[in-house]
N, C-alpha and C positions, 0 to 999 in steps of 0.2 A: 695617768698623767699625760697630758698632751705635749709631747716633745717638740712639736712644731713651734710652740711659743718660746722655746729657749733659743738664745743666740747660738750660732754654729759652734763656737769654741766650747760652750758648756754642753751642748748636745753630744759632742765627741767624747766627753768624759763621763757621760751618764751611762751606767751599766744597763744594757739592753737584755741580757740573759743572766742566769745564775741566781745565787742566793740573794745577793745584794739587790738586784733588780726586783725580785719577787717581794722582798721585804719592803722596799720603797713603794712599789705599787700597792701592796696591802695597806701600808701606812696612809697613802694618799686616799685610797678608797674608804678606809675607816674614818679618816678625818672628814671627808666630804659627807659621809653618812652622819657623823656626830654634829657637824655644823648645820645639818638640816633639822636637828632637834631643837626644841625650845631652850634647852640648857646650852647647846652650842651657839645658838644665835645670841643668847644673853652674854655668853663669854666673849664672843666676837665684838658685840656692842660695848661691853665693859672695857675690853682691851683698847678699842678705838678711842673711847672716851679718855682713858688714861694717857694714851699717846698724845691726843690733842691737848690735854691739860698740861702735859710736860712741855709742849711746844709753845704754849701761850706765854706771852711776856708776863713777868711777875709784876704785881702792882707796886707802884712807887711808894716807898715807905718813909 
């Protein structure tokens, strides 16, 4: 994870060493690997579609 993208106040709270940091980095690495697969790309597309559908105005009834 690129910590430079985080605001300063969040960067200070982010664990840089230890078990929590290793777990977080491993999660981020595995998530990026999964998102590069066809299944991950479909899941991201499907989630974005669901979010955009929930933001769309409901049809007048």
